[in-house]
C-alpha positions in Angstrom: -142.8 -7.7 -228.5 -142.1 -4.9 -226.0 -144.9 -2.3 -225.8 -143.5 1.2 -225.2 -145.3 4.2 -223.8 -143.7 6.2 -226.7 -141.9 4.8 -229.7 -138.1 5.1 -229.8 -136.8 8.2 -231.7 -136.0 8.0 -235.4 -132.4 7.1 -236.1 -131.0 8.9 -239.2 -128.7 6.9 -241.5 -128.8 3.9 -239.1 -126.0 5.5 -237.0 -127.2 3.7 -233.9 -128.9 0.3 -233.7 -131.4 -0.3 -230.9 -132.2 -3.8 -229.7 -133.8 -5.4 -226.7 -131.7 -8.5 -225.8 -133.6 -9.2 -222.5 -136.8 -8.0 -220.9 -136.4 -4.4 -219.7 -132.9 -4.1 -221.2 -132.0 -1.7 -224.1 -128.9 -2.2 -226.2 -127.5 0.7 -228.2 -124.8 -0.1 -230.7 -122.8 2.8 -232.1 -122.8 2.3 -235.9 -120.4 4.6 -237.8 -117.9 1.8 -238.2 -115.9 3.3 -241.1 -115.4 6.5 -239.0 -114.5 4.5 -235.9 -117.7 5.9 -234.3 -116.3 9.4 -234.3 -119.0 11.7 -233.0 -120.3 14.4 -235.3 -123.2 16.7 -234.5 -125.9 14.3 -236.0 -124.5 11.4 -234.0 -124.4 13.4 -230.8 -128.0 14.7 -231.1 -129.3 11.2 -232.1 -127.8 9.6 -229.0 -129.1 12.4 -226.8 -132.6 11.7 -228.1 -132.1 7.9 -227.6 -131.0 8.3 -224.0 -133.8 10.9 -223.3 -136.3 8.3 -224.5 -134.7 5.5 -222.5 -134.8 7.4 -219.2 -138.5 8.2 -219.7 -139.6 4.8 -221.0 -141.1 2.9 -218.0 -140.5 -0.6 -219.4 -136.7 -0.1 -219.7 -134.5 -0.4 -216.6 -130.9 -0.9 -217.9 -129.1 0.2 -221.0 -125.9 -1.2 -222.6 -123.8 1.0 -224.9 -121.8 -1.1 -227.4 -120.5 -0.8 -231.0 -120.8 -2.6 -234.3 -117.1 -2.2 -234.9 -115.0 -4.5 -232.7 -111.9 -2.3 -233.3 -113.5 1.0 -232.2 -116.0 1.7 -229.5 -115.6 5.4 -230.0 -112.6 7.2 -231.4 -113.7 10.6 -230.1 -115.0 13.7 -231.8 -115.3 14.0 -235.6 -112.2 16.2 -236.0 -113.0 17.0 -239.7 -116.4 18.4 -238.7 -114.8 20.2 -235.7 -112.3 21.8 -238.1 -115.1 22.9 -240.5 -117.1 24.3 -237.6 -114.2 26.4 -236.4 -113.4 27.7 -239.9 -114.6 31.2 -239.0 -111.7 31.5 -236.5 -114.0 31.5 -233.4 -113.1 28.1 -232.1 -115.7 26.3 -230.1 -116.1 22.7 -229.0 -119.0 20.6 -230.2 -122.0 21.4 -228.0 -124.7 19.2 -226.6 -126.9 19.8 -223.6 -126.0 16.4 -222.1 -122.5 16.2 -223.4 -120.6 14.0 -225.8 -122.7 11.2 -227.3 -125.7 12.5 -225.3 -124.2 11.0 -222.2 -120.9 12.5 -221.0 -122.4 15.1 -218.7 -125.8 13.5 -218.2 -126.8 12.7 -214.6 -128.3 9.3 -215.5 -131.5 8.3 -213.8 -131.2 4.7 -215.0 -127.9 2.7 -215.2 -125.9 2.6 -218.4 -123.3 -0.1 -218.9 -120.4 0.4 -221.4 -119.5 -2.7 -223.5 -116.1 -1.5 -224.7 -114.1 -3.1 -227.5 -111.3 -1.4 -229.4 -110.4 2.2 -229.0 -112.2 4.6 -226.7 -110.1 7.8 -227.1 -110.7 11.5 -226.4 -114.4 12.0 -226.1 -114.7 8.2 -226.0 -112.8 8.2 -222.7 -114.8 11.1 -221.5 -117.9 9.1 -222.2 -116.5 6.1 -220.3 -115.9 8.4 -217.3 -119.7 9.1 -216.9 -121.1 5.6 -217.5 -122.2 3.7 -214.4 -120.5 0.4 -215.1 -117.9 -0.5 -217.8 -116.8 -3.9 -219.1 -113.8 -3.7 -221.5 -112.1 -6.2 -223.8 -108.5 -7.1 -223.2 -107.4 -5.2 -226.3 -109.5 -2.1 -225.5 -107.5 1.2 -225.4 -108.3 4.4 -223.6 -106.7 7.8 -223.5 -106.9 11.6 -224.0 -104.9 12.5 -227.1 -106.3 16.0 -227.3 -102.9 17.6 -226.8 -101.7 16.0 -230.0 -104.4 17.7 -232.0 -104.3 21.1 -230.3 -107.9 20.8 -228.9 -109.2 20.5 -225.3 -111.2 18.1 -223.1 -114.5 19.8 -223.0 -117.2 17.1 -222.5 -117.1 16.7 -218.7 -114.4 14.1 -218.6 -111.5 16.3 -217.3 -112.7 17.0 -213.7 -114.1 13.4 -213.4 -110.7 12.0 -214.5 -108.7 14.2 -212.1 -111.0 13.3 -209.2 -110.7 9.6 -210.0 -106.9 9.3 -210.5 -105.5 12.4 -208.7 -103.5 15.4 -209.9 -100.2 13.9 -210.8 -101.5 10.8 -212.6 -104.0 12.9 -214.5 -101.3 15.4 -215.5 -99.1 12.5 -216.8 -101.8 10.9 -218.9 -103.5 14.0 -220.2 -100.4 16.1 -220.9 -98.5 13.3 -222.7 -101.7 12.1 -224.5 -100.4 8.5 -224.3 -102.7 5.5 -224.7 -104.0 3.7 -221.6 -104.3 -0.1 -222.1 -107.3 -2.0 -220.6 -105.2 -3.4 -217.7 -104.0 0.0 -216.7 -107.5 1.5 -217.1 -108.7 -1.2 -214.6 -106.0 -0.3 -212.1 -107.0 3.4 -212.5 -110.7 2.4 -211.8 -111.9 3.8 -215.2 -113.5 0.4 -215.8 -115.0 -2.4 -213.7 -113.8 -5.5 -215.5 -111.5 -6.7 -218.3 -112.7 -9.8 -220.2 -111.7 -11.5 -223.5 -112.8 -9.3 -226.4 -115.3 -11.9 -227.5 -117.0 -11.9 -224.1 -117.6 -8.2 -223.7 -121.2 -8.0 -224.8 -122.2 -11.2 -223.0 -120.7 -10.1 -219.8 -122.4 -6.6 -220.0 -125.7 -8.4 -220.6 -125.1 -10.7 -217.6 -124.7 -7.6 -215.4 -127.8 -5.9 -217.0 -129.9 -9.0 -216.3 -129.0 -8.9 -212.6 -129.8 -5.2 -212.3 -133.1 -5.6 -214.2 -134.2 -8.3 -211.8 -134.0 -5.8 -208.9 -136.6 -3.2 -207.9 -136.5 -0.4 -210.5 -137.4 2.1 -207.8 -134.5 1.1 -205.6 -132.1 1.0 -208.6 -133.1 4.5 -209.6 -133.1 6.0 -206.1 -129.7 4.5 -205.2 -128.1 5.5 -208.5 -129.3 9.1 -207.7 -127.6 8.7 -204.3 -124.4 7.4 -205.9 -124.2 10.4 -208.2 -125.2 12.8 -205.5 -122.3 11.6 -203.3 -119.8 12.1 -206.1 -121.0 15.7 -206.6 -121.8 16.9 -203.1 -119.4 18.9 -201.0 -119.2 16.4 -198.1 -120.4 12.9 -197.2 -122.8 14.2 -194.6 -124.4 16.7 -196.9 -124.8 14.0 -199.5 -126.4 11.7 -196.9 -128.8 14.4 -195.8 -129.7 15.4 -199.4 -130.3 11.8 -200.3 -132.5 11.0 -197.3 -134.7 14.0 -198.0 -134.8 13.6 -201.8 -137.9 13.1 -203.9 -136.4 9.9 -205.2 -136.3 8.3 -201.7 -139.7 9.7 -200.7 -141.3 8.3 -203.9 -139.6 4.9 -203.3 -140.9 4.6 -199.7 -144.4 5.5 -200.8 -144.4 3.3 -203.9 -145.8 -0.1 -204.8 -142.4 -1.8 -205.4 -141.3 -1.5 -201.8 -144.5 -3.2 -200.7 -144.1 -5.9 -203.4 -140.4 -6.5 -202.4 -141.2 -7.0 -198.7 -144.3 -9.1 -199.4 -142.3 -11.3 -201.8 -139.7 -11.8 -199.1 -142.4 -12.8 -196.6 -144.0 -15.2 -199.1 -140.6 -16.6 -200.2 -141.1 -15.9 -203.9 -139.5 -13.8 -206.6 -140.9 -10.2 -206.6 -143.1 -9.0 -209.5 -141.8 -5.5 -210.0 -144.0 -2.7 -211.5 -142.7 0.0 -213.8 -141.0 2.7 -211.7 -142.7 6.0 -211.0 -139.5 7.8 -210.0 
């Protein structure tokens, strides 16, 4: 059994199921199946705590975010709760310091892979936009139906989507609120792969296994560089900031770079140590 530096957080009402399908890999299954995994405040805060723990747990290197409901990965915000929250006529979107599902505005330090079956609408699609790798089933459906409910896109997904697909395409999809089938989402680069629905979880795990076999220092440093490049004003400034970053300096001074180079010289598989990044 995996020994953790700290135990995982408590999960109220079993709304997320944590498992460890492979060494150094965390699997999080969204588990409000009757509500199509709609996010209420309790669900948001629980997932924020889970991903905080994951990012600070040395033994874990990759996470997969799936669902117990094959028809719904995440149907968006819990609109009933949102309506009740706004009953005092001072409308405000659901708040969370790291965004929708504890992830949509998080600058992830470790990779998170989406294993998406069924609908991923509204906040669900915003969540997709901030994951690092996404594997979707052939019947998965994405989209931003907020205009049909008189609400807004407030969990970080709007600027990411515009940057990804461009002004005109974003305007078409967001202002009509139409659904985006998996094939089109792949063409728009919202997701990495489309596979048969039954293969979504196994394919996500295949990718997680490959990543977990690599140096955790390199994975974390390079993920930082990828996110930095997406946010920085220019490619050159991103390159300069990355080269001078604490992540790169820690990697170059760490034990895993020594182990990786020694393993190459000795023609064996490296034995990685927990990352200190």
